[in-house]
N, C-alpha and C positions, 0 to 999 in steps of 0.2 A: 885465338884464331877464329875466323868465321869461315866455315866450310860451305861451298856452294856446289850443288850437284846438278849438272846439265844433262837432261835426258835426251834432248834433240837439238843439237847445234844447227845453225843455219848461216848461209851467206846472204846478207840483206843488201839488195841492190836498190838504193833510194834514188829515184829519178824526179827531177824538177822540170816542169813544163808549164806553158801558159794555160793550156786546157787539154783535157783528155778527150779526144774525139774518136768515138768508137767507129770502126770501119774505115778510118782515114789514116793518112800518114801523120805521125806526131813527131815534132822536133824537140829533142832533149836540150834543155838549157844547161843542166849540170847533172852529174851522176856521181854517187858516192857508194863505195863498197864497204860494208862492215862485217866483220867476222864475229858472229854473235850467237845468241841463244839466251834464253831468259836468265839462267843462273850464271852464265858468263858475264852478261851485263851487270848482274848484281855484284859479282866479284870485282869488276872494274870500278863500280860505284863505291864499294867498300874501300878499295885502295885510294880512290880520290879523296875520300873523307879522312884518310890518314890511319885507317885501321889495317888489320892483318888478315887478308883473305887467303884461301887456298881453293883452287878450282879443280873439280874432278867431273867425271861423267863419260858419256860415250863420244868417241871421235872416229873419223874415217880417214883411210890411208891416202886417198887421192889428193885431197886438198887440206888435210888437217894441219900441215906444217904452217899454213898461213895463220891459223888460230894461235898456234904456239908463238909465232912471231908477234902477233898483236898483243897477247898477254904479257910477253916478255917486255914489250915497250911500255906497258902500263905498270910493270913491276908486280905482276900477279903470278905467284908460283902455281904449278899445275901438275896433275898426275892423271892422265886419261886412260880409259879402257879402249884399246884400238880395235877397229873392225875394218873389213874390206869394204870398198865402195867409196862413194863421194858424198860429202855433206850437201844437204838440200839447199836450193836457192829460192829466196823469196823476193818478190818485186813490189816496191812501194812507190806509187806515183802520186806526186803532190802538185796540184795546180796553183795558180796565183790567188785563188780564194782559200788556200790552205785545206782544200778538200783532198782527203787521202783515199786512194784506191789500192787495195792490196791483192796480190796474187801469190798464194802460198803453195809451195811444193810439199810433198809428203816426205816423212822421214825415211831413212834407210832401215835396213834390217840388221838385227844382231842375233847371234846364236844363244842358245840356252846357257852355255858355259860362260858367255860374256855377262849375262844377267846375274849369274852367281858371283862372277868376279867383281862387278860393280858393288854388289851388296857387301862383299868382304872389304872392299876399299872404303866404303862408307863407314863400316864398323870400326876399321882401324883409324881413319882420319878423324871421325867424330869424337873419339876418345880424347883427342887433343883440342877439340873445338868447343868454345863456349856457346856458339850458335851454329846450327846447321840449316841451310836453306836448300830445299828441293823444289824445283819448279819446271814448268813447261810441259810439252806433249811427250809422247812416248814413241820409241821406234816402231816402225810398221809391224803389225802383227802381235805386239806385246799387249797383254790384257791389262785393263785398268787396275786390277788387283795388285799389280806389281808396286803401285804406289803404297799400298798398305804394307807390303813385305819390306820395302826398302826403308820406310819410316821405322819399322820395328827393328831394323838393323842399327839405327842411330843410338849412340851411347846415351844412357839414361841421364847423364850429367849435362848433356848438351841441350839447349833450348832448340825447339823445332819450329821452322817456318815453312809453310806450304803455299805455293802459288800455282794453281792449276784449276781445272773446271770439270763439270760433269761427273761422270762415274769415277774419274781419277780423284776429284775432290772428295767424294764420299769415301773412297778407299783410304785416302790419307787421314780423314777424320776418324775412321775406325781404329787407326793406330794411335790416335791422340796427337794433337799438335798444340803448340803454345800460341801460335798466331797463324791465321790463314788470311790471304789477301786476294779476294776476288775484286773485279770491277763490277759495275752495275749490270752490264750486259751478260757477263759470265754468270752472275748470281741468278739473273732471270732465266737464263737457259738451263742452268743446273736445277733450279727449283720448278721449272716448267710453268712459270706465270710472270706476267708483267707486274712491276712494282711501282707504287705510286709515290706518296709523300714521304717525309722523313720518318714518320712513325711506322709506315709500311716497310720501309727499308730496314728499320731497326728490328721489326718483328722477324724479317727474313734473316738478319744477322743472328738473332737469338736461336733460330732453327739450327744454324751451324754450331752454335755453342752447345745446344742439346745433343748434337751428333758427335761431339768430341773435341771441339776447339776450346781453348782457354780464353782466347780473344779473337775478334774479327776486325780487320782493317778493310773497310769497304771504300774503294776508290770511286769517286763520282766525276772524274775528269776535271773540266774547268771549274766545276762547282765545289771542288775540294774533296773531303773524305770524312768518314765516320769511323770511330774506334770504340768498341764496347767489349767489356768482359762479363756482361750480364748484370753487373751491379752498378757500374758507372758507365755512362754513355757520353761521348764527346764528339763535337763537330768542329772542323776547321775549314773555313772558306778560303779558297785560293785567291791570289791577287791576279789582276789582269796583266798578261804579258803577250808579246807577239809570238804566236804559235808558228814555228818553222817546221816542226815534225813532232809526231806523237811517239816516234820510235823510242823504246826504252824508258818511257815515263813510268810505267808500273814497276819496272825493275829498279829504277832509281828510288822509288818509294820503298821497296823492299830492302834495298841496300841501307838506306838511312835508318829504317826501323830496326834492322839487325844490329847496326852499330849502337843505336840507343839502348836496345835490349841488352847488349853485351855490357854496357855501362851501368845497367841496373836502373835506367830511367823510368819515370812513372808514365802512365798512359798519355797524359797531355803532351809531354815532350816527345814521345814516340810518334804521336799523330802529327805534331807540328813539324818534326823533322821529315816524316814521310811526305807530307804535302809540299814542303820546301824543295825536296829533291825531285819529286815528280814534276813540279812546276818548272824547276830549273832545266830539267831534261828537254822540255818541249821548246825551249828557246834556241836550240842548236840544230841546224839542218843536217840530217844524215848521221848524226852522232848517236852512239848507243848509251851515252852517259852525260853527265853534267860537270861543270867546273865547280870547284869548292868555293870560289869567290862568289859565283852566282847563287849557289846554295845558301851561303851565309847571308847574302844580301836579302834574299827572299825570306829566310828563316826569321830575321829580325823584324819583318813586317807582318807576320802572321799572328792571329789571335785564336785561341782555342776556347770554345764555350761548352759547358756541360748542359745537357738537356734531358 
């Protein structure tokens, strides 16, 4: 089983229009609602790859039933920690140039008892999981140190994957993780500096290794990704595809990496799978994941190089 822990679910409203004109009326060409959250997207990706996910995390009473329905349709089992209130809504506007503009809501609040309840759930479910993925933001008012505490609750036999940024990333690293997956922008913001060429990016990845990661999967968007464990460094360039949405691309990368880690794959195959899933995800408008057929098509056309 691959356990995914969603700290901050969201309803993503993806809007397609010709152009986004500030201060004027904009006509929507199409609109898609996705019931999502980083770890929920990962769980769906894991299921589409034919593996066995289980989703947990915080959920909210007013519109949480829609998430249950979406996961049921994808064949993903779930066990949420329920809270009063409503899941936040994010708006993603995509114009004909594939330019993405995002407007993100802030997460709801949870009580101290719910924080403890989720840690207990993670402890229980991770004992049955070969891989545990914890990703995303935190509920409003929850300190970044919660990432450290919840990773410490993960069973020692389960591999640990973190996908977050800033102080939350540092907190996860304090607990020790097997894989951390920032993108370039997140890594720059977390380390507080701009990153240059591939060697500069690799040095930044090594800083995360020094802080407690066993390996770092650095997403570079359309340029592919880097994967390093400090001894071996690999790069995989993506292939050119029509970008219909970047929603869920990083989560697809995490899903494929988790499945490969569960299989005991080596670093090159983990990287290749991650890039294939991330690339496949951007080809679908408004979707939070990818199709297995598109993933396999792209996977077969990728090459991993050591550097």
